[in-house]
C-alpha positions as CSV (number, residue, x, y, z in Angstrom):
1,M,-8.0,-77.0,-72.2
2,K,-9.7,-77.8,-68.9
3,K,-7.9,-79.2,-65.9
4,Y,-9.3,-82.2,-64.0
5,K,-9.2,-83.0,-60.3
6,C,-9.0,-86.4,-58.6
7,P,-11.8,-86.5,-56.0
8,T,-9.8,-88.9,-53.8
9,C,-6.5,-87.1,-53.4
10,D,-7.0,-83.7,-55.2
11,Y,-4.3,-84.4,-57.8
12,I,-4.8,-82.0,-60.7
13,Y,-4.3,-83.3,-64.3
14,D,-3.1,-80.3,-66.3
15,P,-3.1,-80.9,-70.0
16,A,-0.2,-78.3,-70.5
17,L,2.0,-80.6,-68.4
18,G,0.7,-84.1,-69.3
19,D,1.8,-87.0,-67.2
20,P,5.5,-87.7,-67.8
21,E,5.5,-90.8,-65.5
22,A,2.9,-92.4,-67.8
23,D,4.5,-91.2,-71.0
24,I,1.6,-88.7,-71.6
25,A,3.0,-85.8,-73.6
26,P,2.4,-82.2,-72.7
27,G,-0.6,-80.8,-74.6
28,T,-2.7,-84.1,-74.2
29,A,-6.3,-83.3,-73.5
30,F,-7.9,-85.2,-70.6
31,E,-10.4,-86.6,-73.1
32,D,-7.5,-88.1,-75.1
33,L,-6.0,-90.0,-72.2
34,P,-6.2,-93.8,-72.5
35,E,-9.3,-95.2,-70.8
36,E,-7.0,-97.3,-68.5
37,W,-5.1,-94.2,-67.3
38,T,-5.3,-93.7,-63.5
39,C,-4.4,-91.0,-61.1
40,P,-0.6,-91.1,-60.7
41,D,-0.8,-90.3,-57.0
42,C,-3.6,-92.6,-55.7
43,G,-4.7,-94.8,-58.6
44,E,-8.2,-93.5,-58.9
45,A,-9.9,-94.3,-62.2
46,K,-10.0,-91.7,-65.0
47,E,-13.8,-91.6,-65.1
48,E,-13.9,-90.4,-61.4
49,F,-12.1,-87.1,-62.2
50,E,-14.0,-83.9,-62.2
51,A,-13.5,-80.9,-64.5
52,I,-12.4,-77.7,-62.8
53,E,-12.4,-74.1,-64.0
């Protein structure tokens, strides 16, 4: 699964880790995150994240 980077603060969403603070389980693909999910570090909207290799 691809990782995604926040363009504002460089937070990396790693599907293998999920987002425990938002009750997002490990193994959750970025595409499967709720639309209202935001960057846990700076609050940037999900749609602003960029896929990284």
